[in-house]
All heavy atoms as an XYZ file, in Angstrom:
642
protein
N     -11.843      9.173    -41.380
C     -10.979      9.557    -40.267
C     -11.807     10.168    -39.099
O     -11.477      9.951    -37.947
C      -9.956     10.602    -40.732
C      -8.988     11.014    -39.639
S      -7.597     11.809    -40.334
C      -6.917     12.551    -38.902
N     -12.871     10.868    -39.431
C     -13.719     11.447    -38.386
C     -14.279     10.384    -37.482
O     -14.349     10.600    -36.254
N     -14.639      9.243    -37.964
C     -15.158      8.153    -37.122
C     -14.161      7.617    -36.156
O     -14.458      7.348    -35.035
N     -12.928      7.436    -36.611
C     -11.883      6.929    -35.758
C     -11.541      7.883    -34.620
O     -11.289      7.443    -33.495
C     -10.570      6.647    -36.573
C     -10.661      5.427    -37.440
C      -9.378      5.141    -38.098
C      -9.414      3.898    -38.959
N      -8.164      3.551    -39.562
N     -11.547      9.162    -34.945
C     -11.327     10.165    -33.857
C     -12.373     10.121    -32.799
O     -12.103     10.212    -31.612
N     -13.613      9.926    -33.202
C     -14.704      9.834    -32.280
C     -14.585      8.570    -31.410
O     -14.763      8.628    -30.208
C     -16.062      9.843    -32.985
O     -16.132     10.968    -33.767
C     -17.220      9.790    -32.009
N     -14.293      7.471    -32.047
C     -14.118      6.195    -31.324
C     -12.940      6.329    -30.350
O     -13.067      5.964    -29.180
C     -13.884      5.011    -32.313
C     -13.533      3.787    -31.524
C     -15.112      4.803    -33.139
N     -11.836      6.886    -30.741
C     -10.692      7.025    -29.875
C     -11.029      8.003    -28.738
O     -10.665      7.690    -27.596
C      -9.489      7.582    -30.651
N     -11.751      9.054    -29.002
C     -12.149      9.976    -27.965
C     -13.084      9.315    -26.963
O     -12.927      9.496    -25.746
C     -12.797     11.210    -28.606
N     -14.050      8.544    -27.471
C     -14.919      7.833    -26.589
C     -14.223      6.805    -25.718
O     -14.443      6.700    -24.526
C     -16.038      7.067    -27.414
C     -17.021      8.025    -28.028
O     -17.129      9.200    -27.587
O     -17.703      7.602    -28.963
N     -13.291      6.113    -26.313
C     -12.499      5.110    -25.595
C     -11.650      5.815    -24.527
O     -11.569      5.333    -23.387
C     -11.621      4.326    -26.562
C     -10.796      3.243    -25.915
C      -9.937      2.473    -26.899
O      -9.353      3.076    -27.825
O      -9.879      1.258    -26.750
N     -11.040      6.932    -24.911
C     -10.195      7.676    -23.943
C     -11.058      8.164    -22.798
O     -10.687      8.041    -21.638
C      -9.530      8.839    -24.669
C      -8.658      9.743    -23.821
C      -7.542      8.909    -23.146
C      -8.110     10.865    -24.667
N     -12.243      8.697    -23.088
C     -13.127      9.192    -22.055
C     -13.503      8.078    -21.095
O     -13.502      8.236    -19.886
C     -14.383      9.825    -22.686
C     -15.347     10.394    -21.643
C     -16.628     10.994    -22.298
N     -17.182     10.130    -23.329
C     -17.933      9.055    -23.086
N     -18.142      8.641    -21.848
N     -18.457      8.347    -24.125
N     -13.844      6.887    -21.634
C     -14.222      5.778    -20.800
C     -13.034      5.307    -19.897
O     -13.247      4.983    -18.734
C     -14.716      4.634    -21.676
C     -16.049      4.830    -22.404
C     -16.314      3.656    -23.348
C     -17.184      4.961    -21.372
N     -11.869      5.290    -20.481
C     -10.720      4.934    -19.671
C     -10.428      5.939    -18.554
O     -10.177      5.517    -17.419
C      -9.472      4.829    -20.548
C      -9.412      3.599    -21.504
C      -8.293      3.795    -22.527
C      -9.251      2.329    -20.687
N     -10.571      7.197    -18.851
C     -10.386      8.240    -17.824
C     -11.415      8.086    -16.747
O     -11.109      8.163    -15.540
C     -10.358      9.621    -18.470
C      -9.088      9.807    -19.307
C     -10.473     10.728    -17.383
C      -9.084     11.015    -20.196
N     -12.682      7.930    -17.124
C     -13.756      7.790    -16.147
C     -13.584      6.555    -15.291
O     -13.814      6.613    -14.056
C     -15.117      7.768    -16.869
C     -15.497      9.104    -17.454
C     -16.786      8.999    -18.369
O     -17.260      7.873    -18.571
O     -17.206     10.062    -18.796
N     -13.089      5.500    -15.858
C     -12.863      4.283    -15.092
C     -11.734      4.531    -14.054
O     -11.844      4.129    -12.905
C     -12.451      3.142    -16.062
C     -12.522      1.769    -15.396
C     -12.459      0.678    -16.434
N     -11.227     -0.034    -16.341
C     -10.596     -0.683    -17.310
N     -11.086     -0.634    -18.520
N      -9.497     -1.312    -17.084
N     -10.670      5.156    -14.531
C      -9.554      5.472    -13.634
C     -10.009      6.421    -12.508
O      -9.621      6.262    -11.341
C      -8.406      6.106    -14.411
N     -10.893      7.385    -12.827
C     -11.407      8.279    -11.816
C     -12.288      7.523    -10.796
O     -12.136      7.803     -9.582
C     -12.247      9.397    -12.467
C     -11.424     10.398    -13.235
C     -12.270     11.358    -14.046
O     -13.448     11.046    -14.376
O     -11.728     12.419    -14.389
N     -13.064      6.595    -11.181
C     -13.828      5.770    -10.270
C     -12.943      4.957     -9.369
O     -13.211      4.865     -8.145
C     -14.826      4.826    -11.042
C     -16.075      5.505    -11.555
C     -17.110      4.532    -12.000
N     -16.621      3.631    -13.085
C     -16.581      3.915    -14.371
N     -16.994      5.069    -14.800
N     -16.113      3.024    -15.219
N     -11.905      4.439     -9.948
C     -10.939      3.655     -9.150
C     -10.218      4.510     -8.130
O      -9.974      4.088     -6.973
C      -9.940      2.901    -10.033
C     -10.539      1.770    -10.843
C      -9.549      1.297    -11.919
C     -10.962      0.637     -9.950
N      -9.890      5.765     -8.551
C      -9.248      6.695     -7.574
C     -10.240      6.984     -6.410
O      -9.784      7.067     -5.282
C      -8.880      7.995     -8.294
C      -7.629      7.875     -9.149
C      -6.352      7.655     -8.377
O      -6.287      8.033     -7.189
O      -5.433      7.125     -8.975
N     -11.509      7.151     -6.711
C     -12.500      7.383     -5.619
C     -12.581      6.194     -4.735
O     -12.657      6.316     -3.497
C     -13.874      7.671     -6.300
C     -13.956      9.009     -6.943
C     -15.262      9.166     -7.706
O     -16.228      8.370     -7.524
O     -15.364     10.140     -8.488
N     -12.561      4.951     -5.302
C     -12.576      3.779     -4.464
C     -11.337      3.684     -3.639
O     -11.382      3.278     -2.439
C     -12.729      2.530     -5.353
C     -14.090      2.408     -5.996
C     -14.155      1.223     -6.973
O     -13.411      0.224     -6.785
O     -14.976      1.217     -7.869
N     -10.206      3.991     -4.197
C      -8.940      3.939     -3.450
C      -8.993      4.940     -2.313
O      -8.510      4.619     -1.184
C      -7.794      4.298     -4.418
C      -6.380      4.217     -3.794
C      -5.307      4.318     -4.844
C      -5.027      5.705     -5.250
N      -3.802      5.859     -6.072
N      -9.529      6.136     -2.498
C      -9.638      7.116     -1.392
C     -10.525      6.572     -0.305
O     -10.225      6.674      0.874
C     -10.103      8.426     -1.955
C     -10.162      9.471     -0.824
C     -10.779     10.810     -1.290
C     -10.797     11.787     -0.246
N     -11.148     11.424      1.119
N     -11.656      5.945     -0.708
C     -12.584      5.386      0.272
C     -11.939      4.282      1.077
O     -12.070      4.237      2.312
C     -13.834      4.849     -0.439
N     -11.143      3.479      0.449
C     -10.477      2.387      1.120
C      -9.379      2.981      2.082
O      -9.238      2.510      3.203
C      -9.827      1.371      0.133
C     -10.951      0.573     -0.523
C      -8.856      0.453      0.834
C     -10.503     -0.253     -1.733
N      -8.654      3.984      1.615
C      -7.665      4.620      2.452
C      -8.328      5.231      3.683
O      -7.771      5.135      4.798
C      -6.898      5.689      1.671
N      -9.522      5.824      3.527
C     -10.222      6.392      4.654
C     -10.648      5.278      5.584
O     -10.535      5.475      6.853
C     -11.442      7.183      4.175
C     -11.089      8.502      3.467
O      -9.972      8.985      3.631
O     -11.986      9.021      2.757
N     -11.041      4.154      5.066
C     -11.457      3.013      5.960
C     -10.244      2.485      6.719
O     -10.325      2.189      7.907
C     -12.013      1.873      5.101
C     -13.387      2.198      4.495
O     -14.016      3.188      4.940
O     -13.805      1.423      3.605
N      -9.103      2.429      6.084
C      -7.892      1.988      6.778
C      -7.534      2.957      7.851
O      -7.133      2.576      8.998
C      -6.716      1.762      5.769
C      -7.003      0.590      4.865
C      -5.387      1.574      6.505
C      -6.071      0.469      3.685
N      -7.631      4.279      7.553
C      -7.305      5.286      8.614
C      -8.279      5.134      9.771
O      -7.831      5.274     10.938
C      -7.532      6.683      7.951
C      -7.167      7.807      8.890
C      -7.550      9.166      8.307
C      -6.568      9.596      7.285
N      -6.812     11.021      6.806
N      -9.560      4.791      9.551
C     -10.505      4.598     10.616
C     -10.114      3.403     11.495
O     -10.234      3.437     12.689
C     -11.919      4.392     10.066
C     -12.539      5.681      9.467
O     -11.971      6.760      9.724
O     -13.511      5.531      8.703
N      -9.664      2.278     10.802
C      -9.252      1.093     11.552
C      -8.042      1.418     12.397
O      -7.974      1.046     13.562
C      -8.913     -0.044     10.568
C      -8.254     -1.190     11.295
C     -10.194     -0.518      9.880
N      -7.085      2.187     11.882
C      -5.901      2.503     12.633
C      -6.241      3.462     13.796
O      -5.694      3.328     14.909
C      -4.865      3.216     11.749
C      -4.222      2.280     10.748
S      -3.387      0.900     11.649
C      -3.104     -0.192     10.297
N      -7.230      4.379     13.596
C      -7.659      5.243     14.749
C      -8.295      4.390     15.817
O      -8.071      4.632     17.004
C      -8.676      6.319     14.175
N      -9.086      3.434     15.402
C      -9.714      2.525     16.395
C      -8.654      1.725     17.166
O      -8.740      1.588     18.392
C     -10.673      1.573     15.706
C     -11.395      0.600     16.633
C     -12.319     -0.333     15.898
O     -12.614     -0.133     14.734
O     -12.747     -1.318     16.572
N      -7.672      1.209     16.420
C      -6.568      0.502     17.072
C      -5.841      1.363     18.078
O      -5.576      0.940     19.221
C      -5.636     -0.058     16.022
N      -5.559      2.607     17.666
C      -4.858      3.530     18.567
C      -5.722      3.807     19.779
O      -5.235      3.860     20.894
C      -4.522      4.825     17.832
C      -3.712      5.786     18.600
C      -3.268      6.977     17.790
C      -2.328      7.826     18.580
N      -1.775      8.937     17.794
N      -7.005      4.015     19.591
C      -7.971      4.269     20.716
C      -7.983      3.116     21.706
O      -8.215      3.314     22.877
C      -9.335      4.609     20.199
N      -7.771      1.931     21.217
C      -7.780      0.718     22.029
C      -6.396      0.479     22.683
O      -6.192     -0.502     23.338
C      -8.243     -0.483     21.245
C      -9.688     -0.335     20.872
C     -10.081     -1.537     19.984
N     -11.452     -1.409     19.526
C     -12.462     -2.213     19.908
N     -12.220     -3.183     20.798
N     -13.628     -2.035     19.455
N      -5.427      1.342     22.410
C      -4.130      1.243     23.023
C      -3.070      0.507     22.231
O      -1.963      0.259     22.732
N      -3.353      0.167     20.957
C      -2.356     -0.507     20.140
C      -1.429      0.457     19.482
O      -1.793      1.640     19.197
C      -3.035     -1.363     19.077
C      -3.820     -2.522     19.642
C      -5.211     -2.463     19.733
C      -3.156     -3.686     20.062
C      -5.942     -3.513     20.258
C      -3.913     -4.751     20.595
C      -5.284     -4.649     20.695
O      -5.992     -5.695     21.225
N      -0.206      0.031     19.195
C       0.771      0.860     18.482
C       0.574      0.669     16.995
O       0.819     -0.381     16.442
C       2.206      0.397     18.906
C       3.297      1.238     18.275
O       3.157      1.696     17.158
O       4.268      1.475     19.019
N       0.085      1.756     16.358
C      -0.273      1.641     14.945
C       0.990      1.502     14.033
O       0.925      0.855     12.962
C      -1.096      2.875     14.463
O      -0.405      4.073     14.722
C      -2.433      2.888     15.205
N       2.117      2.052     14.501
C       3.326      1.882     13.715
C       3.714      0.371     13.685
O       4.099     -0.160     12.659
C       4.465      2.694     14.348
C       5.773      2.664     13.514
C       6.795      3.630     14.142
C       8.057      3.582     13.352
N       9.097      4.480     13.930
N       3.584     -0.326     14.791
C       3.861     -1.726     14.881
C       2.912     -2.516     13.971
O       3.290     -3.431     13.271
C       3.805     -2.240     16.296
N       1.609     -2.091     14.009
C       0.616     -2.790     13.173
C       0.981     -2.635     11.700
O       0.918     -3.591     10.943
C      -0.808     -2.236     13.469
C      -1.271     -2.645     14.857
C      -1.788     -2.702     12.378
C      -2.534     -1.994     15.319
N       1.343     -1.434     11.300
C       1.717     -1.202      9.867
C       2.974     -2.022      9.504
O       3.050     -2.579      8.398
C       1.938      0.277      9.597
C       0.643      1.028      9.655
C       0.847      2.494      9.231
N      -0.323      3.294      9.433
C      -1.361      3.372      8.602
N      -1.338      2.633      7.487
N      -2.406      4.111      8.853
N       3.897     -2.161     10.451
C       5.090     -2.943     10.192
C       4.705     -4.400     10.009
O       5.172     -5.102      9.091
C       6.127     -2.814     11.354
O       6.512     -1.405     11.416
C       7.335     -3.661     11.127
N       3.852     -4.903     10.856
C       3.403     -6.304     10.750
C       2.660     -6.527      9.402
O       2.866     -7.539      8.708
C       2.440     -6.679     11.932
C       3.323     -6.744     13.174
C       1.766     -7.983     11.684
C       2.518     -6.849     14.489
N       1.885     -5.554      8.996
C       1.200     -5.692      7.709
C       2.153     -5.753      6.563
O       2.028     -6.557      5.613
C       0.203     -4.489      7.506
C      -0.971     -4.534      8.452
S      -1.989     -3.004      8.462
C      -2.495     -2.917      6.768
N       3.260     -4.942      6.625
C       4.257     -5.000      5.562
C       4.938     -6.359      5.563
O       5.215     -6.930      4.478
C       5.311     -3.877      5.795
C       5.075     -2.661      4.970
C       6.269     -1.702      5.014
N       6.889     -1.488      6.282
C       6.464     -0.643      7.234
N       5.387      0.080      7.002
N       7.086     -0.524      8.359
N       5.262     -6.865      6.750
C       5.960     -8.153      6.824
C       5.082     -9.307      6.291
O       5.525    -10.182      5.577
C       6.348     -8.438      8.323
C       7.465     -7.457      8.709
C       6.791     -9.894      8.497
C       7.740     -7.468     10.230
N       3.768     -9.253      6.588
C       2.871    -10.289      6.188
C       2.685    -10.341      4.681
O       2.323    -11.389      4.119
C       1.526    -10.125      6.873
C       1.584    -10.495      8.380
C       0.322    -10.131      9.074
N      -0.880    -10.695      8.466
C      -1.708    -11.487      9.069
N      -1.503    -11.868     10.311
N      -2.824    -11.934      8.460
N       3.003     -9.246      3.947
C       2.921     -9.238      2.532
C       4.083     -9.996      1.876
O       4.032    -10.371      0.712
C       2.922     -7.798      1.992
C       1.652     -7.062      2.242
C       1.806     -5.643      1.675
C       0.607     -4.813      2.074
N       0.726     -3.426      1.570
N       5.162    -10.138      2.632
C       6.384    -10.726      2.082
C       6.390    -12.282      2.257
O       5.705    -12.840      3.126
C       7.601    -10.188      2.813
C       7.785     -8.711      2.620
C       8.961     -8.242      3.419
C       9.080     -6.714      3.300
N      10.226     -6.190      4.019
N       7.170    -12.942      1.408
C       7.393    -14.364      1.594
C       8.235    -14.547      2.817
O       9.103    -13.706      3.122
C       8.076    -14.933      0.338
C       7.232    -14.919     -0.911
C       7.990    -15.535     -2.054
C       7.105    -15.420     -3.334
N       7.829    -15.895     -4.470
N       8.074    -15.686      3.475
C       8.837    -15.961      4.709
C      10.320    -15.868      4.487
O      11.076    -15.252      5.264
C       8.477    -17.336      5.253
C       9.110    -17.678      6.540
C       8.643    -19.059      7.051
C       9.316    -19.391      8.383
N       8.895    -20.682      8.921
N      10.803    -16.462      3.401
C      12.229    -16.475      3.090
C      12.745    -15.040      2.827
O      13.851    -14.715      3.305
C      12.544    -17.352      1.842
C      12.173    -18.801      2.030
C      10.675    -19.074      1.831
O       9.963    -18.242      1.199
O      10.212    -20.101      2.368
N      11.986    -14.223      2.145
C      12.390    -12.878      1.889
C      12.533    -12.079      3.186
O      13.508    -11.363      3.372
C      11.349    -12.182      0.968
C      11.629    -10.780      0.637
C      10.547    -10.125     -0.218
O       9.503    -10.788     -0.523
O      10.660     -8.944     -0.470
N      11.581    -12.272      4.093
C      11.611    -11.537      5.399
C      12.825    -12.028      6.193
O      13.508    -11.198      6.762
C      10.318    -11.784      6.109
C      10.363    -11.229      7.523
C      10.395     -9.854      7.780
C      10.397    -12.100      8.632
C      10.476     -9.376      9.028
C      10.464    -11.626      9.914
C      10.489    -10.265     10.101
N      13.038    -13.336      6.194
C      14.142    -13.864      7.001
C      15.498    -13.337      6.464
O      16.389    -13.044      7.255
C      14.123    -15.409      6.978
C      13.022    -15.953      7.798
C      12.881    -17.439      7.686
O      13.234    -18.077      6.639
N      12.310    -18.083      8.689
N      15.604    -13.251      5.155
C      16.850    -12.735      4.572
C      17.041    -11.258      4.932
O      18.165    -10.837      5.322
C      16.808    -12.832      3.029
C      18.051    -12.376      2.364
C      17.988    -12.477      0.826
O      17.139    -13.268      0.314
O      18.794    -11.805      0.149
N      16.009    -10.477      4.892
C      16.085     -9.076      5.254
C      16.515     -8.925      6.730
O      17.321     -8.080      7.087
C      14.782     -8.346      5.011
C      14.471     -8.077      3.557
C      13.152     -7.436      3.298
O      12.529     -6.968      4.323
O      12.711     -7.326      2.149
N      15.887     -9.734      7.557
C      16.215     -9.706      8.985
C      17.689    -10.061      9.237
O      18.326     -9.445     10.065
C      15.294    -10.617      9.776
C      13.893    -10.144      9.932
C      13.832     -8.946     10.869
O      14.193     -9.089     12.066
O      13.401     -7.861     10.403
N      18.202    -11.048      8.559
C      19.599    -11.510      8.717
C      20.507    -10.379      8.308
O      21.543    -10.145      8.972
C      19.857    -12.774      7.904
N      20.272     -9.723      7.178
C      21.073     -8.623      6.723
C      21.048     -7.492      7.725
O      22.094     -6.902      8.032
C      20.654     -8.164      5.276
C      20.969     -9.246      4.291
C      21.325     -6.851      4.918
C      20.315     -9.014      2.891
N      19.858     -7.134      8.154
C      19.684     -6.073      9.152
C      20.514     -6.375     10.383
O      21.239     -5.516     10.960
C      18.224     -5.833      9.501
C      17.922     -4.761     10.530
C      18.373     -3.386      9.996
C      16.429     -4.748     10.815
N      20.416     -7.588     10.886
C      21.138     -8.013     12.083
C      22.659     -7.926     11.858
O      23.337     -7.442     12.737
C      20.704     -9.426     12.478
C      21.282     -9.825     13.808
C      20.786    -11.234     14.234
O      19.518    -11.429     14.193
O      21.638    -12.044     14.604
N      23.100     -8.303     10.679
C      24.529     -8.261     10.339
C      25.055     -6.799     10.383
O      26.055     -6.469     10.945
C      24.792     -8.881      8.977
O      24.386    -10.272      8.990
C      26.283     -8.793      8.589
N      24.257     -5.923      9.750
C      24.635     -4.493      9.695
C      24.629     -3.867     11.083
O      25.494     -3.104     11.446
C      23.690     -3.735      8.736
C      23.835     -4.003      7.264
C      24.801     -4.932      6.800
C      23.054     -3.360      6.378
C      24.956     -5.154      5.437
C      23.206     -3.603      4.969
C      24.134     -4.493      4.539
O      24.263     -4.717      3.214
N      23.611     -4.202     11.873
C      23.531     -3.648     13.220
C      24.671     -4.116     14.087
O      25.215     -3.354     14.841
C      22.166     -3.983     13.843
C      21.017     -3.226     13.184
S      19.404     -3.689     13.831
C      19.475     -2.971     15.465
N      25.047     -5.385     13.914
C      26.179     -5.907     14.660
C      27.453     -5.225     14.258
O      28.315     -4.875     15.142
C      26.307     -7.424     14.481
N      27.636     -4.975     12.954
C      28.821     -4.303     12.474
C      28.901     -2.912     12.998
O      30.032     -2.373     13.204
C      28.787     -4.243     10.934
N      27.813     -2.277     13.264
C      27.755     -0.882     13.851
C      27.771     -0.887     15.328
O      27.705      0.217     15.972
C      26.570     -0.146     13.268
C      26.515      0.081     11.760
C      25.181      0.649     11.311
C      27.681      1.030     11.358
N      27.835     -2.043     15.970
C      27.846     -2.139     17.392
C      26.526     -1.799     18.062
O      26.467     -1.375     19.198
N      25.435     -1.991     17.297
C      24.151     -1.647     17.833
C      23.520     -2.812     18.595
O      22.588     -2.628     19.361
C      23.203     -1.204     16.695
C      23.689      0.082     16.003
S      22.687      0.478     14.577
C      21.140      0.968     15.305
N      24.042     -4.028     18.366
C      23.546     -5.218     19.045
C      24.734     -6.003     19.548
O      25.810     -5.881     19.103
C      22.577     -6.090     18.244
C      23.229     -6.550     16.918
C      21.298     -5.332     17.964
C      22.404     -7.556     16.133
């Protein structure tokens, strides 16, 4: 039983260390994205619009079109358009 506990502890430690490294990479990437957005803002671009475009580009064309149609229907019902 002592051997299994050691193996499990080693495996757990390795998994935690791997997750910690990934968290560090994720933070570095988030900092890089923040730098890109700061550069875009400094050049006069609207970063909110850029983030919206990035979200849209992740979606399938049909999914985006359906969301837009629903939004337009709701806005029309509320007299917003």
